[in-house]
Structure formats: C-alpha cells, structure tokens
MIRO-291880 format. One record per residue (C-alpha): residue number from 1; residue in one letter; x, y, z. Coordinates in steps of 0.5 Angstrom, whole numbers. Layout:
REM MIRO-291880
<rec resi="NUM" resn="A" X="X" Y="Y" Z="Z"/>
...
REM end
This chain:
REM MIRO-291880
<rec resi="1" resn="X" X="69" Y="24" Z="9"/>
<rec resi="2" resn="X" X="68" Y="24" Z="16"/>
<rec resi="3" resn="X" X="66" Y="32" Z="16"/>
<rec resi="4" resn="X" X="61" Y="30" Z="11"/>
<rec resi="5" resn="X" X="58" Y="24" Z="15"/>
<rec resi="6" resn="X" X="58" Y="29" Z="21"/>
<rec resi="7" resn="X" X="55" Y="34" Z="17"/>
<rec resi="8" resn="X" X="49" Y="29" Z="15"/>
<rec resi="9" resn="X" X="48" Y="27" Z="22"/>
<rec resi="10" resn="X" X="47" Y="34" Z="25"/>
<rec resi="11" resn="X" X="42" Y="36" Z="19"/>
<rec resi="12" resn="X" X="38" Y="29" Z="21"/>
<rec resi="13" resn="X" X="39" Y="32" Z="28"/>
<rec resi="14" resn="X" X="36" Y="38" Z="26"/>
<rec resi="15" resn="X" X="31" Y="35" Z="22"/>
<rec resi="16" resn="X" X="28" Y="31" Z="28"/>
<rec resi="17" resn="X" X="28" Y="37" Z="32"/>
<rec resi="18" resn="X" X="24" Y="41" Z="27"/>
<rec resi="19" resn="X" X="19" Y="35" Z="27"/>
<rec resi="20" resn="X" X="19" Y="34" Z="34"/>
<rec resi="21" resn="X" X="17" Y="42" Z="36"/>
<rec resi="22" resn="X" X="12" Y="41" Z="30"/>
<rec resi="23" resn="X" X="7" Y="38" Z="35"/>
<rec resi="24" resn="X" X="7" Y="44" Z="39"/>
<rec resi="25" resn="X" X="6" Y="48" Z="33"/>
<rec resi="26" resn="X" X="0" Y="44" Z="31"/>
<rec resi="27" resn="X" X="-3" Y="44" Z="38"/>
<rec resi="28" resn="X" X="-2" Y="52" Z="39"/>
<rec resi="29" resn="X" X="-5" Y="52" Z="32"/>
<rec resi="30" resn="X" X="-12" Y="49" Z="34"/>
<rec resi="31" resn="X" X="-13" Y="55" Z="39"/>
<rec resi="32" resn="X" X="-15" Y="59" Z="33"/>
<rec resi="33" resn="X" X="-17" Y="54" Z="28"/>
<rec resi="34" resn="X" X="-20" Y="47" Z="27"/>
<rec resi="35" resn="X" X="-15" Y="41" Z="26"/>
<rec resi="36" resn="X" X="-17" Y="40" Z="18"/>
<rec resi="37" resn="X" X="-17" Y="48" Z="17"/>
<rec resi="38" resn="X" X="-10" Y="48" Z="20"/>
<rec resi="39" resn="X" X="-8" Y="41" Z="16"/>
<rec resi="40" resn="X" X="-11" Y="44" Z="10"/>
<rec resi="41" resn="X" X="-7" Y="51" Z="10"/>
<rec resi="42" resn="X" X="-1" Y="48" Z="13"/>
<rec resi="43" resn="X" X="0" Y="42" Z="7"/>
<rec resi="44" resn="X" X="-2" Y="48" Z="2"/>
<rec resi="45" resn="X" X="4" Y="52" Z="4"/>
<rec resi="46" resn="X" X="9" Y="46" Z="5"/>
<rec resi="47" resn="X" X="7" Y="44" Z="-2"/>
<rec resi="48" resn="X" X="9" Y="51" Z="-5"/>
<rec resi="49" resn="X" X="15" Y="51" Z="-1"/>
<rec resi="50" resn="X" X="18" Y="45" Z="-5"/>
<rec resi="51" resn="X" X="17" Y="49" Z="-11"/>
<rec resi="52" resn="X" X="24" Y="52" Z="-11"/>
<rec resi="53" resn="X" X="27" Y="45" Z="-9"/>
<rec resi="54" resn="X" X="24" Y="43" Z="-16"/>
<rec resi="55" resn="X" X="26" Y="48" Z="-20"/>
<rec resi="56" resn="X" X="33" Y="47" Z="-17"/>
<rec resi="57" resn="X" X="33" Y="40" Z="-19"/>
<rec resi="58" resn="X" X="31" Y="41" Z="-26"/>
<rec resi="59" resn="X" X="37" Y="46" Z="-26"/>
<rec resi="60" resn="X" X="42" Y="41" Z="-24"/>
<rec resi="61" resn="X" X="39" Y="36" Z="-29"/>
<rec resi="62" resn="X" X="40" Y="41" Z="-35"/>
<rec resi="63" resn="X" X="47" Y="42" Z="-33"/>
<rec resi="64" resn="X" X="49" Y="34" Z="-32"/>
<rec resi="65" resn="X" X="48" Y="28" Z="-37"/>
<rec resi="66" resn="X" X="41" Y="28" Z="-40"/>
<rec resi="67" resn="X" X="37" Y="23" Z="-38"/>
<rec resi="68" resn="X" X="30" Y="21" Z="-40"/>
<rec resi="69" resn="X" X="25" Y="23" Z="-34"/>
<rec resi="70" resn="X" X="21" Y="17" Z="-31"/>
<rec resi="71" resn="X" X="14" Y="18" Z="-27"/>
<rec resi="72" resn="X" X="12" Y="24" Z="-30"/>
<rec resi="73" resn="X" X="5" Y="26" Z="-32"/>
<rec resi="74" resn="X" X="-1" Y="21" Z="-31"/>
<rec resi="75" resn="X" X="4" Y="16" Z="-26"/>
<rec resi="76" resn="X" X="6" Y="22" Z="-22"/>
<rec resi="77" resn="X" X="-1" Y="25" Z="-21"/>
<rec resi="78" resn="X" X="-4" Y="18" Z="-20"/>
<rec resi="79" resn="X" X="2" Y="16" Z="-15"/>
<rec resi="80" resn="X" X="1" Y="23" Z="-11"/>
<rec resi="81" resn="X" X="-7" Y="22" Z="-11"/>
<rec resi="82" resn="X" X="-5" Y="15" Z="-7"/>
<rec resi="83" resn="X" X="0" Y="18" Z="-3"/>
<rec resi="84" resn="X" X="-4" Y="24" Z="-1"/>
<rec resi="85" resn="X" X="-10" Y="20" Z="1"/>
<rec resi="86" resn="X" X="-5" Y="16" Z="6"/>
<rec resi="87" resn="X" X="-2" Y="22" Z="8"/>
<rec resi="88" resn="X" X="-9" Y="25" Z="9"/>
<rec resi="89" resn="X" X="-11" Y="20" Z="14"/>
<rec resi="90" resn="X" X="-5" Y="20" Z="18"/>
<rec resi="91" resn="X" X="-5" Y="27" Z="19"/>
<rec resi="92" resn="X" X="-12" Y="28" Z="20"/>
<rec resi="93" resn="X" X="-12" Y="22" Z="26"/>
<rec resi="94" resn="X" X="-6" Y="26" Z="29"/>
<rec resi="95" resn="X" X="-8" Y="33" Z="29"/>
<rec resi="96" resn="X" X="-15" Y="31" Z="32"/>
<rec resi="97" resn="X" X="-12" Y="26" Z="37"/>
<rec resi="98" resn="X" X="-8" Y="32" Z="39"/>
<rec resi="99" resn="X" X="-14" Y="36" Z="41"/>
<rec resi="100" resn="X" X="-15" Y="30" Z="47"/>
<rec resi="101" resn="X" X="-7" Y="29" Z="48"/>
<rec resi="102" resn="X" X="-1" Y="32" Z="49"/>
<rec resi="103" resn="X" X="5" Y="34" Z="44"/>
<rec resi="104" resn="X" X="10" Y="29" Z="48"/>
<rec resi="105" resn="X" X="5" Y="23" Z="48"/>
<rec resi="106" resn="X" X="3" Y="24" Z="41"/>
<rec resi="107" resn="X" X="10" Y="25" Z="38"/>
<rec resi="108" resn="X" X="12" Y="18" Z="42"/>
<rec resi="109" resn="X" X="6" Y="15" Z="39"/>
<rec resi="110" resn="X" X="7" Y="17" Z="32"/>
<rec resi="111" resn="X" X="14" Y="15" Z="32"/>
<rec resi="112" resn="X" X="12" Y="8" Z="33"/>
<rec resi="113" resn="X" X="11" Y="8" Z="25"/>
<rec resi="114" resn="X" X="18" Y="5" Z="25"/>
<rec resi="115" resn="X" X="16" Y="-1" Z="28"/>
<rec resi="116" resn="X" X="10" Y="-2" Z="25"/>
<rec resi="117" resn="X" X="13" Y="-1" Z="18"/>
<rec resi="118" resn="X" X="17" Y="-8" Z="18"/>
<rec resi="119" resn="X" X="11" Y="-11" Z="21"/>
<rec resi="120" resn="X" X="6" Y="-9" Z="16"/>
<rec resi="121" resn="X" X="11" Y="-12" Z="11"/>
<rec resi="122" resn="X" X="9" Y="-19" Z="13"/>
<rec resi="123" resn="X" X="3" Y="-18" Z="8"/>
<rec resi="124" resn="X" X="8" Y="-18" Z="3"/>
<rec resi="125" resn="X" X="12" Y="-24" Z="6"/>
<rec resi="126" resn="X" X="17" Y="-20" Z="8"/>
<rec resi="127" resn="X" X="20" Y="-23" Z="14"/>
<rec resi="128" resn="X" X="21" Y="-19" Z="20"/>
<rec resi="129" resn="X" X="28" Y="-19" Z="24"/>
<rec resi="130" resn="X" X="29" Y="-21" Z="31"/>
<rec resi="131" resn="X" X="31" Y="-13" Z="32"/>
<rec resi="132" resn="X" X="24" Y="-12" Z="29"/>
<rec resi="133" resn="X" X="20" Y="-17" Z="34"/>
<rec resi="134" resn="X" X="24" Y="-14" Z="40"/>
<rec resi="135" resn="X" X="23" Y="-7" Z="38"/>
<rec resi="136" resn="X" X="15" Y="-9" Z="37"/>
<rec resi="137" resn="X" X="15" Y="-12" Z="44"/>
<rec resi="138" resn="X" X="19" Y="-6" Z="48"/>
<rec resi="139" resn="X" X="15" Y="-1" Z="44"/>
<rec resi="140" resn="X" X="8" Y="-5" Z="46"/>
<rec resi="141" resn="X" X="10" Y="-5" Z="53"/>
<rec resi="142" resn="X" X="12" Y="3" Z="53"/>
<rec resi="143" resn="X" X="5" Y="4" Z="50"/>
<rec resi="144" resn="X" X="2" Y="1" Z="55"/>
<rec resi="145" resn="X" X="5" Y="5" Z="61"/>
<rec resi="146" resn="X" X="4" Y="11" Z="57"/>
<rec resi="147" resn="X" X="-3" Y="11" Z="55"/>
<rec resi="148" resn="X" X="-7" Y="5" Z="58"/>
<rec resi="149" resn="X" X="-10" Y="8" Z="64"/>
<rec resi="150" resn="X" X="-11" Y="4" Z="71"/>
<rec resi="151" resn="X" X="-18" Y="2" Z="68"/>
<rec resi="152" resn="X" X="-15" Y="-2" Z="62"/>
<rec resi="153" resn="X" X="-17" Y="3" Z="57"/>
<rec resi="154" resn="X" X="-13" Y="7" Z="52"/>
<rec resi="155" resn="X" X="-14" Y="15" Z="52"/>
<rec resi="156" resn="X" X="-18" Y="17" Z="46"/>
<rec resi="157" resn="X" X="-13" Y="22" Z="44"/>
<rec resi="158" resn="X" X="-8" Y="17" Z="44"/>
<rec resi="159" resn="X" X="-12" Y="12" Z="41"/>
<rec resi="160" resn="X" X="-13" Y="17" Z="35"/>
<rec resi="161" resn="X" X="-5" Y="18" Z="34"/>
<rec resi="162" resn="X" X="-4" Y="11" Z="35"/>
<rec resi="163" resn="X" X="-9" Y="9" Z="29"/>
<rec resi="164" resn="X" X="-5" Y="15" Z="25"/>
<rec resi="165" resn="X" X="1" Y="11" Z="26"/>
<rec resi="166" resn="X" X="-1" Y="5" Z="22"/>
<rec resi="167" resn="X" X="-3" Y="10" Z="17"/>
<rec resi="168" resn="X" X="4" Y="13" Z="17"/>
<rec resi="169" resn="X" X="7" Y="6" Z="16"/>
<rec resi="170" resn="X" X="2" Y="5" Z="10"/>
<rec resi="171" resn="X" X="4" Y="12" Z="7"/>
<rec resi="172" resn="X" X="12" Y="10" Z="8"/>
<rec resi="173" resn="X" X="11" Y="3" Z="5"/>
<rec resi="174" resn="X" X="7" Y="7" Z="-1"/>
<rec resi="175" resn="X" X="13" Y="12" Z="-2"/>
<rec resi="176" resn="X" X="18" Y="7" Z="-2"/>
<rec resi="177" resn="X" X="14" Y="3" Z="-8"/>
<rec resi="178" resn="X" X="13" Y="10" Z="-11"/>
<rec resi="179" resn="X" X="20" Y="14" Z="-10"/>
<rec resi="180" resn="X" X="24" Y="9" Z="-15"/>
<rec resi="181" resn="X" X="19" Y="10" Z="-20"/>
<rec resi="182" resn="X" X="18" Y="18" Z="-20"/>
<rec resi="183" resn="X" X="22" Y="24" Z="-18"/>
<rec resi="184" resn="X" X="21" Y="24" Z="-10"/>
<rec resi="185" resn="X" X="21" Y="31" Z="-9"/>
<rec resi="186" resn="X" X="15" Y="32" Z="-14"/>
<rec resi="187" resn="X" X="12" Y="27" Z="-11"/>
<rec resi="188" resn="X" X="12" Y="30" Z="-5"/>
<rec resi="189" resn="X" X="9" Y="36" Z="-7"/>
<rec resi="190" resn="X" X="3" Y="33" Z="-11"/>
<rec resi="191" resn="X" X="2" Y="29" Z="-5"/>
<rec resi="192" resn="X" X="2" Y="35" Z="0"/>
<rec resi="193" resn="X" X="-3" Y="39" Z="-5"/>
<rec resi="194" resn="X" X="-8" Y="33" Z="-5"/>
<rec resi="195" resn="X" X="-7" Y="32" Z="3"/>
<rec resi="196" resn="X" X="-9" Y="40" Z="3"/>
<rec resi="197" resn="X" X="-15" Y="40" Z="-2"/>
<rec resi="198" resn="X" X="-18" Y="34" Z="2"/>
<rec resi="199" resn="X" X="-17" Y="37" Z="9"/>
<rec resi="200" resn="X" X="-20" Y="44" Z="6"/>
<rec resi="201" resn="X" X="-26" Y="40" Z="3"/>
<rec resi="202" resn="X" X="-27" Y="37" Z="10"/>
<rec resi="203" resn="X" X="-26" Y="43" Z="14"/>
<rec resi="204" resn="X" X="-31" Y="47" Z="9"/>
<rec resi="205" resn="X" X="-36" Y="42" Z="11"/>
<rec resi="206" resn="X" X="-35" Y="41" Z="19"/>
<rec resi="207" resn="X" X="-31" Y="47" Z="21"/>
<rec resi="208" resn="X" X="-32" Y="55" Z="20"/>
<rec resi="209" resn="X" X="-26" Y="57" Z="16"/>
<rec resi="210" resn="X" X="-25" Y="65" Z="18"/>
<rec resi="211" resn="X" X="-19" Y="69" Z="15"/>
<rec resi="212" resn="X" X="-18" Y="73" Z="21"/>
<rec resi="213" resn="X" X="-17" Y="66" Z="25"/>
<rec resi="214" resn="X" X="-12" Y="63" Z="20"/>
<rec resi="215" resn="X" X="-8" Y="70" Z="21"/>
<rec resi="216" resn="X" X="-8" Y="69" Z="28"/>
<rec resi="217" resn="X" X="-5" Y="62" Z="27"/>
<rec resi="218" resn="X" X="0" Y="65" Z="22"/>
<rec resi="219" resn="X" X="6" Y="63" Z="27"/>
<rec resi="220" resn="X" X="4" Y="56" Z="28"/>
<rec resi="221" resn="X" X="2" Y="55" Z="21"/>
<rec resi="222" resn="X" X="8" Y="58" Z="18"/>
<rec resi="223" resn="X" X="12" Y="53" Z="22"/>
<rec resi="224" resn="X" X="8" Y="47" Z="21"/>
<rec resi="225" resn="X" X="8" Y="49" Z="13"/>
<rec resi="226" resn="X" X="15" Y="52" Z="12"/>
<rec resi="227" resn="X" X="19" Y="49" Z="17"/>
<rec resi="228" resn="X" X="16" Y="42" Z="19"/>
<rec resi="229" resn="X" X="14" Y="40" Z="11"/>
<rec resi="230" resn="X" X="19" Y="44" Z="7"/>
<rec resi="231" resn="X" X="25" Y="45" Z="10"/>
<rec resi="232" resn="X" X="26" Y="39" Z="14"/>
<rec resi="233" resn="X" X="24" Y="35" Z="8"/>
<rec resi="234" resn="X" X="29" Y="38" Z="4"/>
<rec resi="235" resn="X" X="34" Y="37" Z="10"/>
<rec resi="236" resn="X" X="32" Y="30" Z="10"/>
<rec resi="237" resn="X" X="33" Y="29" Z="3"/>
<rec resi="238" resn="X" X="40" Y="32" Z="3"/>
<rec resi="239" resn="X" X="43" Y="29" Z="9"/>
<rec resi="240" resn="X" X="41" Y="22" Z="8"/>
<rec resi="241" resn="X" X="45" Y="22" Z="2"/>
<rec resi="242" resn="X" X="51" Y="22" Z="6"/>
<rec resi="243" resn="X" X="49" Y="19" Z="13"/>
<rec resi="244" resn="X" X="50" Y="12" Z="15"/>
<rec resi="245" resn="X" X="43" Y="8" Z="15"/>
<rec resi="246" resn="X" X="43" Y="6" Z="23"/>
<rec resi="247" resn="X" X="45" Y="14" Z="24"/>
<rec resi="248" resn="X" X="39" Y="16" Z="21"/>
<rec resi="249" resn="X" X="34" Y="11" Z="24"/>
<rec resi="250" resn="X" X="37" Y="13" Z="31"/>
<rec resi="251" resn="X" X="37" Y="21" Z="30"/>
<rec resi="252" resn="X" X="30" Y="21" Z="27"/>
<rec resi="253" resn="X" X="27" Y="17" Z="32"/>
<rec resi="254" resn="X" X="29" Y="23" Z="37"/>
<rec resi="255" resn="X" X="23" Y="26" Z="34"/>
<rec resi="256" resn="X" X="19" Y="24" Z="40"/>
<rec resi="257" resn="X" X="24" Y="26" Z="45"/>
<rec resi="258" resn="X" X="24" Y="33" Z="42"/>
<rec resi="259" resn="X" X="16" Y="33" Z="42"/>
<rec resi="260" resn="X" X="16" Y="32" Z="49"/>
<rec resi="261" resn="X" X="22" Y="37" Z="51"/>
<rec resi="262" resn="X" X="18" Y="42" Z="47"/>
<rec resi="263" resn="X" X="11" Y="40" Z="50"/>
<rec resi="264" resn="X" X="15" Y="41" Z="57"/>
<rec resi="265" resn="X" X="18" Y="48" Z="55"/>
<rec resi="266" resn="X" X="13" Y="51" Z="51"/>
<rec resi="267" resn="X" X="6" Y="48" Z="54"/>
<rec resi="268" resn="X" X="8" Y="46" Z="61"/>
<rec resi="269" resn="X" X="6" Y="39" Z="59"/>
<rec resi="270" resn="X" X="9" Y="34" Z="64"/>
<rec resi="271" resn="X" X="10" Y="27" Z="64"/>
<rec resi="272" resn="X" X="9" Y="22" Z="70"/>
<rec resi="273" resn="X" X="15" Y="17" Z="72"/>
<rec resi="274" resn="X" X="10" Y="11" Z="69"/>
<rec resi="275" resn="X" X="10" Y="15" Z="62"/>
<rec resi="276" resn="X" X="17" Y="17" Z="62"/>
<rec resi="277" resn="X" X="19" Y="10" Z="63"/>
<rec resi="278" resn="X" X="14" Y="8" Z="57"/>
<rec resi="279" resn="X" X="17" Y="13" Z="53"/>
<rec resi="280" resn="X" X="24" Y="11" Z="54"/>
<rec resi="281" resn="X" X="22" Y="4" Z="52"/>
<rec resi="282" resn="X" X="18" Y="6" Z="46"/>
<rec resi="283" resn="X" X="25" Y="10" Z="44"/>
<rec resi="284" resn="X" X="29" Y="4" Z="45"/>
<rec resi="285" resn="X" X="24" Y="0" Z="41"/>
<rec resi="286" resn="X" X="24" Y="4" Z="35"/>
<rec resi="287" resn="X" X="32" Y="4" Z="35"/>
<rec resi="288" resn="X" X="32" Y="-3" Z="36"/>
<rec resi="289" resn="X" X="27" Y="-5" Z="30"/>
<rec resi="290" resn="X" X="32" Y="0" Z="26"/>
<rec resi="291" resn="X" X="39" Y="-2" Z="28"/>
<rec resi="292" resn="X" X="39" Y="-9" Z="30"/>
<rec resi="293" resn="X" X="38" Y="-13" Z="23"/>
<rec resi="294" resn="X" X="39" Y="-20" Z="25"/>
REM end
C-alpha cells in the first residue's frame, strides 16, 4: 500500500514538472509561430495522443464486467464543445500573455486557479473553507508583489495570464460537472480537438500559418502536445487513483516552481527578491486553499 502511494506521489511530481516546463516550451515555440497556431497544433496533437489510452480503456471494459456506457454520442460532443470553449479561452489568454511575461511568472499566476475554483463556488452557494479564504489572501498579496509595478499597474502579460486563470477555474468546475456523466478520457480528447479547431480558425484569420515555421517549432510543439497534454494527463489520471488528495494538491501546485526553474535554467529568466517572495506567498496560498479543509 505504501509503495503504491509513493508511486502515485512520484507520478504526480513528474506531472507537475512536465506541466511546469511546458511554459518554457510555449515561450520557445512562439519564436517561430504565433500563439494561436502553436495552441492549434499542440492541442490537435494532444487529442490524437489520447487515442491509444481510449483504445486501452475500451479493451479493459471488454475484459471486465459489462456495463452500459454513459455520456456517449450527443452528450459527449455537447460536453466536449463546452469544455473545449472554456479551454480555448484559458489557453489563448495564457499563450498570448506569454508573449509579454516570463515562463516563471506565468506558471505561478496560472496556478492561482486552485484558489479561484472554490471562490467561484460561491455562485452555487458552496461555502468556502477558512483555508480557502486564507489561501486567497496570501495569493492576492503574492500576486501584488509579483506583478503590480511601483506605479500600481499590473503588467499586461500578467493581466492576460490572470484572466486566463479565471477561465481555467471555470474549466475545472465544468469538467467536475461533466466527468461523472461521461468517459473522462474521451471528454478530454474531444475538448482538446475543439480547442485545436478554434485556435486554428483564429490563427487563419490573424496569423500566417507557414509549414516551414511549424516544422522549426517541432520540438516545443511535440513537448506541449505529447508530453504536457497526452503523457501528463495520463499520468495524472493513473496517479490520482492511489494518491492522497492532500498530496495531490501540494504536488500539482509545484507546477509554478518548475516553471520558474525551467525559465531560469533554459531561458535565463530571473526574478528579483520581491517577485520571489510573491511567488512563495502564492505557492503557500495555493497549498493552504487545498489542504486546510476547515
């Protein structure tokens, strides 16, 4: 049992590392192609990468006790369209924001969705815990130190990523409602495909889609599509079956730390002491909002 839990924690840590370093890939990819082109190709690849997992799950169901599948057909496509739209909004704001901010800052600001989710629950009369309020206050102070300038304005890129974090939070709530009603992996594949289609449509109208440039961005695209979407998503699904919920929250919150490390190591990005303190407060706030349940 302990070995199973340890394996789950290690897989979640690997997932957070993959997602954190994905911010670096996203920035590097835009050296060659536009943000919407990058997202379009990335999520198309991510959707295709889930097909083997869908086939494997289908094989498992055939070898186990037969049961009636739920959420197929119209419900799956409707849910995927809704989730894909929310995903498109969050991913677009994040990707465009990365044009104007660093990978490390984007990683920490995006991670605020774990604090925003329970606060948005107020709309459905879900009362946030004390841990949520404490986490929100710590995260707000941290965001101020990280992103607000001496003239009390927030950097444009940070603002876009912050707006994206609200979209990610809405996406999490939507997935939480849809997942019990249909196959979660199929839902993921459909929403990734919808996000890819919407991104490519915008790219066709706003950017120049050049195959040679896409080929030059192949490594960042492969990382963002195969590793960040396909492999990391699969690792999360496998790990969270055996991981303690508190462990999951803490380990996945380290995504921002890995984004900052990746930005420093691979892109030579640096954060001042004020920004580092802000990142630390945001990380503590994220963990507090998930772990403290009273």
